[in-house]
C-alpha positions in Angstrom: 88.2 115.8 85.0 85.4 115.7 87.5 83.5 118.9 87.4 82.0 121.3 89.9 78.6 120.1 88.8 79.6 116.5 89.8 80.6 117.7 93.3 77.4 119.5 93.6 75.5 116.3 92.7 77.5 114.4 95.3 76.8 117.1 97.9 73.1 116.7 97.4 73.1 112.9 97.9 75.8 112.8 100.6 75.1 115.9 102.7 72.1 117.8 101.4 74.3 120.8 101.0 72.6 122.2 97.9 74.2 123.5 94.7 78.0 123.8 94.3 79.4 126.7 96.3 80.9 129.8 94.9 84.4 130.6 96.1 84.4 132.0 99.7 86.9 133.4 102.1 86.8 130.0 104.0 88.7 127.2 102.5 88.5 123.6 103.9 92.0 122.2 104.2 92.6 118.5 103.7 95.9 116.6 103.6 97.3 114.2 101.0 100.0 111.7 101.8 102.3 110.5 99.0 105.6 108.7 98.8 107.0 109.5 95.3 110.2 110.7 93.8 110.7 114.3 92.6 109.5 113.9 89.0 106.2 112.4 90.2 105.9 114.9 93.0 106.1 117.6 90.4 103.3 116.1 88.4 101.2 115.6 91.5 101.7 119.3 92.4 100.3 120.3 89.0 97.3 118.0 89.6 96.6 119.5 93.0 96.8 123.0 91.5 94.2 122.0 88.9 92.0 120.4 91.6 92.1 123.6 93.7 91.1 125.7 90.7 88.2 123.4 90.1 87.3 123.3 93.8 88.2 126.7 95.0 86.8 126.1 98.6 89.2 123.2 99.1 92.9 123.6 99.9 95.2 120.5 99.7 98.3 120.2 101.9 100.6 117.6 100.5 102.9 115.5 102.6 105.4 113.6 100.5 107.9 111.1 101.8 110.1 109.5 99.1 112.0 107.3 101.5 111.8 103.5 101.8 110.3 104.0 105.3 107.3 106.0 104.0 104.8 103.4 104.9 106.2 103.1 108.4 105.8 106.9 108.8 102.3 106.7 107.5 101.4 104.1 110.1 103.1 106.3 112.8 100.7 109.1 111.8 97.8 106.9 112.4 99.3 105.8 115.7 99.7 109.5 116.7 96.1 110.2 115.9 97.1 112.5 113.0 96.2 110.5 109.8 96.1 112.3 106.5 92.7 112.7 104.9 93.7 111.0 101.7 96.7 108.8 101.2 98.5 106.6 98.7 99.2 103.2 100.3 101.4 100.4 99.1 99.1 97.4 98.5 100.9 95.3 101.1 100.2 98.0 103.8 96.6 98.5 103.0 95.2 95.4 104.8 96.8 96.1 108.2 95.3 99.6 108.2 91.9 98.3 107.1 92.0 95.6 109.8 92.5 98.2 112.5 89.4 100.2 111.2 91.7 103.1 110.3 90.3 103.5 106.7 86.9 104.7 105.5 84.6 102.3 103.8 84.3 103.8 100.3 81.3 101.7 99.3 78.6 104.2 100.4 80.5 107.1 98.8 80.8 105.3 95.5 77.2 104.1 95.5 76.0 107.7 96.1 78.2 109.1 93.2 76.8 108.2 89.8 79.7 109.9 88.1 82.3 107.4 89.5 82.5 104.3 87.2 83.8 101.6 89.5 83.2 99.0 86.8 85.9 100.6 84.7 88.5 99.4 87.2 89.9 95.9 86.7 87.9 93.5 89.0 91.1 91.6 90.1 92.7 94.9 91.3 89.6 95.9 93.2 89.6 92.5 95.0 93.0 93.5 96.4 91.4 96.7 97.8 88.7 95.0 99.8 88.9 93.7 103.4 86.2 91.4 104.7 84.1 92.2 101.7 84.2 96.0 102.0 86.1 98.4 99.7 88.4 100.5 101.8 90.6 101.7 99.0 90.8 101.9 95.2 93.8 101.1 93.0 95.8 104.1 91.9 97.6 102.0 89.3 98.5 98.4 88.6 101.7 96.6 89.4 102.8 93.5 87.6 106.3 92.0 86.9 107.5 91.1 83.4 110.8 90.2 81.8 112.9 93.1 80.4 115.7 92.0 78.1 118.7 93.7 76.4 118.2 93.3 72.7 121.8 94.3 71.8 123.2 91.5 74.0 120.9 89.0 72.5 121.8 90.1 69.0 125.5 90.0 69.8 125.3 86.4 71.2 123.1 85.2 68.3 120.3 84.2 70.7 116.7 84.6 69.7 114.7 87.1 71.8 112.6 85.6 74.7 109.1 84.5 73.8 105.9 84.5 75.7 106.0 80.6 76.0 109.5 80.5 77.4 110.3 78.1 80.2 112.8 78.3 83.0 115.0 76.0 80.9 114.9 78.4 78.0 115.7 81.3 80.4 118.7 79.4 81.8 120.0 78.4 78.4 119.8 82.0 77.2 121.5 83.3 80.3 124.4 80.9 79.8 125.0 82.1 76.2 124.7 85.8 77.3 127.3 85.5 80.1 130.9 86.6 79.6 133.3 86.0 82.4 136.4 88.2 82.2 139.1 89.7 84.4 138.4 93.0 82.7 135.2 94.4 84.3 134.5 96.4 81.2 134.0 93.2 79.2 132.2 91.2 81.9 128.5 90.6 81.4 125.8 88.4 82.9 122.7 86.7 81.5 120.5 87.9 84.4 120.3 89.6 87.8 118.1 88.5 90.6 116.3 90.6 93.3 116.2 88.1 96.2 113.6 90.0 98.3 109.9 90.2 99.1 107.5 90.2 96.3 110.2 89.7 93.6 110.4 86.1 94.8 106.7 85.4 94.6 106.3 84.8 90.9 109.1 82.2 90.8 107.4 80.4 93.7 104.0 80.4 92.1 105.4 79.3 88.7 106.9 76.3 90.4 103.5 75.3 91.9 104.4 76.7 95.4 102.8 79.4 97.5 103.6 81.7 100.4 100.5 81.0 102.4 97.8 78.3 102.1 94.4 79.1 100.6 92.9 79.8 104.0 95.8 82.2 104.8 96.4 80.4 108.1 99.8 78.7 107.4 103.0 79.7 105.8 104.1 77.3 103.0 107.7 78.4 102.5 108.9 75.0 103.6 107.1 73.2 100.8 109.2 71.3 98.2 107.8 73.5 95.4 108.8 76.8 97.2 112.2 75.6 98.1 112.8 74.3 94.6 112.0 77.7 93.1 114.3 79.6 95.5 117.1 77.0 94.9 116.8 77.7 91.1 117.5 81.3 91.8 120.4 80.7 94.0 121.8 78.2 91.5 121.6 80.9 88.7 124.3 82.8 90.7 126.3 80.2 92.5 126.2 77.0 90.4 125.7 78.3 86.8 127.3 81.6 87.4 125.0 83.4 85.0 123.5 85.9 87.5 125.4 89.0 88.6 126.1 89.6 92.2 123.4 91.5 94.0 122.3 92.5 97.4 119.1 90.8 98.7 117.3 94.0 99.8 118.8 96.8 97.7 115.8 97.8 95.5 117.9 99.8 93.0 121.1 97.8 92.6 119.7 95.4 90.0 118.0 98.2 87.9 121.3 100.1 88.0 123.1 97.1 86.7 120.7 96.5 83.9 121.1 100.2 82.9 124.8 99.6 82.3 124.0 97.4 79.3 125.8 94.4 80.8 122.8 92.4 82.0 120.8 90.3 79.6 117.5 89.9 81.5 115.9 91.6 84.5 112.5 91.2 86.1 110.7 94.4 87.0 107.5 96.5 86.3 106.3 99.3 84.1 107.4 102.0 86.6 111.0 101.4 85.5 110.3 102.3 81.9 110.7 106.0 82.7 114.2 105.3 83.9 115.2 103.1 80.9 113.5 104.9 78.1 115.8 108.0 78.0 119.0 105.8 77.7 119.6 105.9 74.0 122.3 103.3 74.1 120.0 100.7 75.7 117.7 98.9 73.4 115.3 96.8 75.4 112.2 94.7 75.0 109.6 93.1 77.4 107.9 89.6 77.4 106.0 87.7 80.1 108.1 86.0 82.7 109.2 82.5 81.9 107.0 79.8 83.2 107.4 76.3 84.7 104.4 74.5 86.0 102.2 77.5 85.4 102.3 81.1 84.2 102.2 83.6 87.0 103.3 87.1 88.0 102.5 89.4 90.9 99.2 91.2 90.8 99.8 94.3 92.9 98.5 97.8 93.4 99.2 101.2 94.9 96.0 102.3 96.5 94.2 105.6 97.3 92.3 105.6 100.6 90.6 108.0 103.0 91.2 108.0 106.8 88.1 106.9 108.8 88.9 109.7 111.2 88.9 112.4 108.5 86.8 115.5 109.5 86.2 116.2 105.8 85.2 113.0 104.0 83.2 114.8 101.3 86.2 116.9 100.3 88.5 114.0 100.6 86.3 112.0 98.2 86.3 114.8 95.8 90.1 114.7 95.8 90.4 110.9 95.5 87.9 110.9 92.7 89.8 113.6 90.9 93.1 111.7 91.2 91.5 108.6 89.8 89.8 110.3 86.8 90.6 108.6 83.5 92.3 111.7 82.2 94.5 111.8 85.3 95.4 108.2 84.8 96.2 108.8 81.1 98.5 111.6 82.2 100.3 109.5 84.8 100.8 106.8 82.2 102.1 109.2 79.6 104.4 111.2 81.8 105.4 108.6 84.4 104.7 105.2 82.9 102.3 104.3 85.6 100.2 101.2 84.5 96.5 102.3 84.5 94.1 100.5 86.8 91.2 101.7 84.6 90.3 99.4 81.7 89.3 102.4 79.5 92.8 103.9 79.8 94.8 100.7 79.9 93.1 99.2 76.8 92.7 102.6 75.1 95.4 105.3 75.1 97.9 103.2 77.0 98.0 100.7 74.1 97.7 103.3 71.3 100.8 105.3 72.3 104.3 104.8 70.9 105.1 102.0 73.5 101.8 100.3 72.9 103.3 97.0 71.8 105.4 96.8 75.0 102.5 98.1 77.2 100.3 95.2 75.9 102.6 92.7 77.8 101.7 94.5 81.1 98.0 94.7 80.3 97.8 91.0 79.4 99.7 90.1 82.7 96.6 91.3 84.6 94.8 88.2 83.3 97.2 85.7 85.0 98.5 87.8 87.9 98.3 86.2 91.4 97.4 88.1 94.5 100.1 88.5 97.1 99.7 87.3 100.7 98.1 90.5 101.9 97.0 89.7 105.5 97.0 92.0 108.5 100.1 90.3 110.0 102.2 90.0 106.8 103.9 93.4 106.9 105.6 92.5 110.2 106.1 88.8 109.4 107.3 89.3 105.9 110.0 91.8 106.9 111.1 90.7 110.4 110.8 86.9 109.8 110.8 85.9 106.1 113.1 88.5 104.7 115.6 87.9 107.4 116.0 84.3 106.4 116.0 85.2 102.7 119.0 87.5 103.4 120.8 84.8 105.1 120.2 82.4 102.1 121.4 85.0 99.6 124.4 85.8 101.6 125.4 82.1 101.6 125.2 81.8 105.4 122.5 79.1 105.4 121.1 76.7 102.8 117.8 77.3 101.0 116.2 74.4 102.9 117.3 75.6 106.3 116.2 79.2 105.6 112.8 78.2 104.3 112.1 75.8 107.1 113.1 78.4 109.8 111.1 81.1 108.0 108.0 78.9 107.8 108.2 77.8 111.5 108.7 81.3 112.8 106.0 82.8 110.5 103.5 80.1 111.7 104.4 80.8 115.3 103.9 84.6 114.8 100.6 84.0 112.9 99.2 81.8 115.6 100.2 84.3 118.4 98.9 87.4 116.6 95.6 85.8 115.9 95.2 84.4 119.4 95.9 87.9 120.8 93.4 89.4 118.5 90.8 86.8 119.3 91.4 87.4 123.1 91.0 91.2 122.7 87.7 90.8 120.9 86.1 89.0 123.8 
């Protein structure tokens, strides 16, 4: 962990405050915003206790919101002028806050702190933490999608396990052989299950040569033949081939719960779900890269730590952020909570050397071909209020893929143009 000596060194370069302080009766209080479930909250509480022992003049008040609306509540805190000093931000919400000037530029802090090894963090992940060339956050951990598969179902059907060079055709062929239709729900099983929402759709689109936005991030491309073809493939898995189990388009736990029952052959998710699957002794599972088509692709995502630009205690906030990104902390989060490390020294060291190292390697290697999501200031609102609305209608069978994609692209482009025109006008 970072030491009191390291904080003293930082104090000298950042504030001229002299040697590290001894404990006093006055403690500077800073706030930390998280959005984690109880098990992770317990680990975080232990880490905060260790931090406060190491820095006795700092007290951390943790604000945790485990709901799916946590990022909306975080944004509301900024709107009310009460932002937390340090916060964990979903990668998709980082850019809107950075664009508003709500986050502190971490570049000067990092440059003044020789103990913080920025080069140890994967460059691709750091790129997702920059806005207009400045680093406003750092990746707490990495987020990539791979294919989880039920080994027992493959064995029972006599189907070879998925391989790294699998194509969509291979995926479909296996799903057909794994599917068992029956009037008895206890015997019914499906080759796969699909999450038809948000970032879970992106890899399929990229693999088919499509994209969500153009390279300049000025136009939505959901109406391209490649994008519509990818989404049609997913719809056909359920409706035409009948190899995908029924699922809700926006329920983020339904598909995982279905895979846990042992009646789903393949499911796309990330390392964070290992902590849920690993304790199930009756479920034998493996992981491989997602199947490819025109290219190999997966989502390259992050969860970030950032400091509020309005923080009254940036020095203390940096000490906490640095502590929470220490290699030993990342190793602990990986060991206890299956968080994929963003630090190369941990990801390619202890993470690969543990009992699940062979499986972890699939996640680490995915960092090399992951694709950045469409993180632009307007995407939070457009992605939810415009695009996902049409995806829900497609998945519910109310409209066709072509109709939904064309409507989504048209409305998204309209919203983009209006938002950027308004921002340009306000800057004059």
